[in-house]
C-alpha positions as CSV (number, residue, x, y, z in Angstrom):
1,M,20.1,-3.2,2.8
2,A,16.5,-2.9,2.5
3,L,14.9,-5.0,0.3
4,L,12.9,-1.9,-1.3
5,E,14.2,1.3,-1.2
6,V,12.4,4.6,-1.9
7,K,13.7,8.1,-1.9
8,N,11.9,11.0,-2.8
9,L,9.1,9.3,-5.2
10,V,7.1,11.9,-6.9
11,K,4.1,11.7,-8.9
12,G,1.6,14.4,-10.5
13,F,-0.8,14.7,-12.9
14,S,-2.4,17.3,-15.4
15,F,-6.0,18.0,-15.3
16,A,-8.5,20.5,-17.1
17,R,-10.3,22.9,-14.7
18,P,-13.6,23.9,-16.5
19,F,-14.6,26.9,-14.7
20,P,-12.1,28.9,-15.4
21,R,-11.2,27.4,-17.8
22,R,-7.3,26.7,-17.3
23,A,-4.6,23.4,-16.9
24,G,-3.6,22.6,-13.5
25,R,-1.8,19.9,-12.1
26,L,-2.3,17.8,-8.7
27,T,1.1,16.4,-7.1
28,A,-0.5,13.1,-5.8
29,V,2.9,11.9,-4.4
30,D,5.7,14.2,-2.9
31,C,8.9,13.3,-2.0
32,V,7.9,10.2,-0.1
33,S,10.7,7.9,1.2
34,F,10.5,4.8,3.2
35,E,12.3,1.1,3.4
36,V,11.2,-2.3,3.2
37,E,13.1,-5.0,5.0
38,E,12.8,-8.7,3.9
39,G,10.4,-10.8,5.3
40,T,8.4,-7.4,7.2
41,T,5.1,-5.9,6.6
42,L,5.0,-2.1,6.0
43,G,1.6,-0.8,6.4
44,L,1.0,2.3,4.2
45,V,-2.2,4.4,5.8
46,G,-4.0,7.5,5.1
47,E,-7.3,8.8,3.9
48,S,-8.9,7.9,0.7
49,G,-6.9,10.1,-2.3
50,C,-3.9,10.8,-0.2
51,G,-1.7,9.0,-2.6
52,K,-1.1,5.2,-1.5
53,T,-2.6,3.8,-4.3
54,T,-0.6,6.2,-6.6
55,T,3.0,5.3,-4.5
56,G,2.2,1.9,-5.4
57,R,1.7,2.0,-8.8
58,C,5.2,3.9,-9.3
59,I,7.3,1.6,-7.3
60,L,6.0,-1.1,-9.7
61,R,6.2,1.1,-12.8
62,L,2.7,0.2,-13.5
63,I,2.5,4.4,-13.5
64,E,6.4,6.5,-14.6
65,P,6.9,8.5,-11.6
66,D,8.0,12.1,-12.0
67,S,11.2,11.9,-10.3
68,G,12.9,9.6,-7.1
69,E,14.5,6.4,-7.1
70,V,13.1,3.5,-6.4
71,R,15.8,0.3,-5.5
72,F,14.9,-3.2,-5.2
73,E,17.2,-5.9,-4.1
74,G,20.2,-2.7,-4.5
75,V,18.7,-1.9,-8.4
76,D,17.4,1.2,-9.3
77,L,14.4,0.2,-11.2
78,S,13.8,4.1,-12.7
79,G,16.5,3.5,-15.4
80,L,15.6,0.5,-16.9
81,P,14.3,-1.1,-19.8
82,G,11.2,-3.5,-20.8
83,K,13.5,-6.7,-20.8
84,A,15.4,-5.9,-17.4
85,L,12.3,-4.3,-15.9
86,G,10.3,-7.9,-17.1
87,K,12.9,-10.0,-14.8
88,V,12.6,-7.7,-11.8
89,R,9.3,-8.5,-11.9
90,E,9.0,-12.0,-11.0
91,R,10.4,-11.0,-7.7
92,M,8.4,-7.8,-7.4
93,Q,4.1,-8.7,-7.6
94,V,1.1,-7.2,-6.8
95,V,-2.6,-7.7,-5.2
96,F,-5.2,-5.6,-6.2
97,Q,-8.2,-4.1,-4.5
98,D,-10.7,-5.5,-6.5
99,P,-11.4,-9.1,-6.4
100,Y,-14.0,-9.2,-9.3
101,G,-12.3,-6.5,-11.7
102,S,-9.0,-7.8,-11.4
103,L,-10.0,-11.1,-12.9
104,N,-10.7,-12.1,-16.8
105,P,-13.9,-13.6,-16.2
106,R,-13.2,-15.3,-19.8
107,M,-10.2,-17.2,-18.5
108,S,-10.2,-19.6,-16.6
109,V,-8.7,-19.9,-12.8
110,G,-6.4,-22.0,-14.1
111,A,-5.1,-19.7,-17.3
112,T,-5.4,-17.0,-15.0
113,V,-3.2,-18.6,-12.0
114,A,-0.9,-20.4,-14.9
115,E,-0.1,-16.6,-16.5
116,P,2.5,-15.2,-15.1
117,L,4.5,-18.5,-15.6
118,V,3.9,-18.6,-19.3
119,V,4.9,-15.0,-19.3
120,H,8.3,-15.4,-17.4
121,R,8.6,-18.9,-19.6
122,L,8.8,-20.5,-15.7
123,A,7.0,-23.7,-16.2
124,S,4.9,-25.1,-19.2
125,G,3.2,-28.6,-20.0
126,R,2.3,-31.1,-16.6
127,K,4.9,-29.1,-14.8
128,L,2.7,-26.4,-15.2
129,R,-0.6,-27.6,-14.6
130,A,1.2,-29.0,-11.4
131,R,1.8,-25.5,-10.1
132,V,-1.1,-24.4,-10.9
133,G,-3.0,-26.9,-8.6
134,E,0.2,-26.3,-5.9
135,L,-0.8,-22.8,-6.0
136,L,-4.5,-22.8,-5.4
137,E,-4.0,-25.5,-2.7
138,M,-1.5,-22.8,-0.7
139,V,-4.0,-20.7,-0.8
140,G,-6.5,-22.5,1.0
141,L,-8.9,-23.6,-2.8
142,S,-8.6,-27.3,-4.5
143,A,-6.3,-28.0,-7.7
144,S,-9.6,-28.9,-9.3
145,D,-10.9,-25.2,-9.0
146,A,-8.7,-24.9,-11.8
147,A,-11.5,-25.4,-14.3
148,R,-13.7,-23.1,-13.5
149,Y,-13.8,-19.2,-14.0
150,P,-14.0,-16.1,-11.7
151,Q,-17.5,-15.8,-11.7
152,Q,-18.1,-19.2,-9.8
153,F,-16.4,-18.0,-6.7
154,S,-17.3,-15.6,-3.7
155,G,-15.0,-12.2,-3.5
156,G,-13.0,-14.0,-0.8
157,Q,-12.1,-17.0,-3.0
158,R,-11.5,-14.8,-5.9
159,Q,-9.0,-12.5,-3.9
160,R,-7.3,-16.2,-3.1
161,I,-7.3,-16.5,-6.8
162,G,-5.5,-13.2,-7.1
163,I,-2.9,-14.0,-4.3
164,A,-2.3,-17.3,-6.2
165,R,-1.4,-15.6,-9.1
166,A,0.6,-13.0,-7.1
167,I,2.5,-15.8,-5.6
168,A,3.6,-18.1,-8.8
169,T,7.0,-16.4,-9.3
170,H,8.5,-17.4,-6.2
171,P,8.7,-13.4,-5.3
172,R,10.4,-11.3,-2.6
173,L,7.7,-8.0,-2.7
174,I,4.4,-7.9,-2.9
175,V,2.7,-4.6,-3.1
176,A,-1.1,-5.5,-1.6
177,D,-3.3,-2.3,-2.4
178,E,-5.8,-2.5,-0.1
179,P,-7.0,-6.1,-0.4
180,V,-9.7,-6.8,2.1
181,S,-11.4,-3.7,1.0
182,A,-13.9,-5.0,-0.6
183,L,-14.4,-8.2,1.5
184,D,-17.1,-8.7,4.1
185,V,-15.6,-8.5,7.2
186,S,-16.6,-12.0,8.2
187,V,-13.9,-12.9,5.5
188,R,-11.1,-10.0,6.1
189,A,-9.8,-11.9,8.8
190,Q,-9.1,-15.3,6.8
191,V,-7.4,-13.9,3.6
192,L,-5.0,-11.5,6.4
193,N,-4.6,-14.7,8.0
194,L,-3.7,-16.4,4.8
195,F,-1.6,-13.2,3.8
196,Q,0.3,-13.6,7.0
197,D,0.8,-17.6,6.6
198,L,2.2,-16.7,3.2
199,Q,4.9,-14.6,4.6
200,E,5.6,-17.0,7.2
201,R,6.2,-19.7,4.9
202,L,7.2,-18.0,1.9
203,G,9.6,-15.3,3.5
204,L,7.6,-12.9,1.7
205,A,7.5,-8.8,2.3
206,Y,4.5,-6.9,1.7
207,L,3.6,-2.9,0.8
208,F,0.1,-3.0,2.1
209,V,-1.8,0.1,1.1
210,A,-4.8,0.4,3.6
211,H,-7.2,2.9,5.4
212,D,-8.5,0.8,8.1
213,L,-6.2,1.0,10.8
214,S,-6.9,-2.4,12.7
215,V,-6.1,-3.9,9.1
216,V,-2.8,-2.0,9.7
217,R,-2.3,-2.4,13.1
218,H,-2.9,-6.5,12.8
219,I,-0.7,-7.7,9.7
220,S,2.6,-4.3,9.9
221,H,5.5,-4.4,11.5
222,H,6.1,-0.8,10.4
223,V,3.3,1.4,9.5
224,A,4.0,4.9,7.5
225,V,0.9,7.6,7.4
226,M,0.4,10.0,4.6
227,Y,-1.7,12.8,4.2
228,M,-2.1,14.3,0.9
229,G,0.7,13.2,-1.0
230,S,2.9,13.3,1.9
231,L,4.8,11.3,4.8
232,V,3.4,12.7,7.8
233,E,5.2,9.7,10.4
234,S,6.3,6.4,10.2
235,A,7.3,4.0,13.1
236,P,6.8,0.6,14.3
237,C,3.4,-0.6,14.4
238,A,3.2,-1.0,18.6
239,E,5.0,2.3,18.8
240,L,3.0,4.2,16.7
241,F,-0.6,2.7,17.7
242,D,1.1,3.5,21.6
243,T,3.0,7.1,21.3
244,P,1.5,8.3,18.1
245,L,3.5,11.9,17.2
246,H,1.8,13.6,14.8
247,P,-1.5,15.5,15.2
248,Y,-2.9,13.9,12.0
249,T,-1.9,10.3,13.2
250,R,-3.3,10.9,16.6
251,L,-6.7,12.1,14.7
252,L,-6.8,9.5,13.2
253,L,-6.4,7.1,15.9
254,A,-8.9,8.9,17.6
255,S,-11.2,8.2,15.1
256,V,-11.6,4.4,15.5
257,P,-14.4,3.1,17.3
258,P,-13.4,1.7,20.6
259,V,-14.1,-2.2,20.8
260,D,-16.5,-1.4,24.0
261,P,-19.9,-0.1,22.5
262,S,-21.0,1.3,25.9
263,A,-17.6,3.7,26.2
264,D,-18.0,7.3,25.8
265,W,-17.1,7.7,22.7
266,R,-17.0,10.5,19.8
267,I,-15.8,10.9,16.3
268,P,-13.3,14.0,16.9
269,E,-14.1,16.9,15.1
270,L,-11.4,18.2,12.4
271,P,-12.5,21.3,10.4
272,G,-12.3,21.9,6.6
273,E,-11.5,19.1,3.6
274,P,-8.1,18.0,2.8
275,G,-6.2,20.8,0.5
276,A,-8.6,23.3,1.8
277,A,-6.4,26.6,2.1
278,V,-2.8,25.2,2.3
279,S,0.2,27.3,1.7
280,P,2.6,25.8,-0.7
281,A,5.1,27.1,2.0
282,G,3.6,25.7,4.8
283,C,2.4,22.2,6.3
284,R,-0.1,20.8,4.5
285,F,-2.1,20.1,7.4
286,A,-1.8,23.5,9.1
287,A,-5.0,24.5,8.5
288,R,-7.3,21.8,10.2
289,C,-4.6,20.7,12.8
290,P,-5.2,21.9,16.0
291,E,-2.3,22.3,17.7
292,A,-0.7,24.8,14.7
293,L,1.7,27.2,15.2
294,P,2.3,30.3,13.3
295,D,5.5,28.6,11.7
296,C,3.0,26.1,10.5
297,R,1.6,28.0,7.6
298,T,4.9,29.1,6.5
299,R,7.2,26.5,6.7
300,Q,6.9,22.7,5.3
301,P,8.5,20.7,8.3
302,R,10.9,18.1,7.5
303,L,10.9,14.5,8.3
304,V,13.1,13.5,11.2
305,E,13.7,11.1,13.2
306,V,12.9,11.6,16.8
307,S,13.5,7.8,18.3
308,P,15.3,4.4,16.6
309,G,13.0,4.1,13.6
310,H,9.9,6.7,14.2
311,R,10.3,10.0,11.7
312,V,7.5,12.5,11.7
313,A,7.2,15.5,9.8
314,C,6.0,18.8,12.5
315,V,7.0,21.9,13.2
316,R,6.8,21.0,16.9
317,R,9.0,18.2,16.5
318,E,12.0,19.3,14.4
319,G,13.6,20.9,17.7
320,A,12.7,18.2,20.0
């Protein structure tokens, strides 16, 4: 049994259109399903606005999904009342994208890292102070930093503080929401290596939300690709990068500049914008897909397994 199981997750948002003045609804996450195995990393990747962050927040119930099932350690989280959900959250934590906005500038680093331990009544007094010092040292900071404040640290150091707070309760799963996208390139590798070291040391599983494919390739065991709220492909990391099957995945990978600056490379041309000329009955990518068939505009493809662990939602692959 997987540590985390997500089945047919749906989340929409209502909004008002000023011209013409009428209400509308946007489905940000549409029937998304995947699993995260214990001690592994699932990279959830896609361009901005595709529903990655909303998916992570629904899993944690920071926002309530409209429908679907989220099972953690075999327990369905959708029906849990507040107290029971609070106990589960000891084992499910989050690292936010913005290391500047996710820390309270009025709280010392020690109080910030200690907060989940206090909330869940896991330590107090000397044990609490000792645990805070241990956590800070685990993420590459000093126990003496507990007396300082977030504004006294760099972005990379602040993200380390956020990671220390996330691992304080001995979680089994961490949802990392673009945790290195706001950091300098020189600092990203250090923070990614920290994530990997903690995974090996503590047996953590990650749902790692990102749009940077190089980051995803570096840290993930399995990768799931989203486009406009739906999964279009998921596969073991090496297989997805070596043999991508969905046209969107191939274009996404082709947009990454090569390491060799002298190589002949051009950004692939992709017509239109996400959401343009989308038929409710057809594939979301059909209007922009260079390989689209007539059926793509009238029939929504199913996510089918084409090889062990490799699933793709494409009309061309349904008969494969």
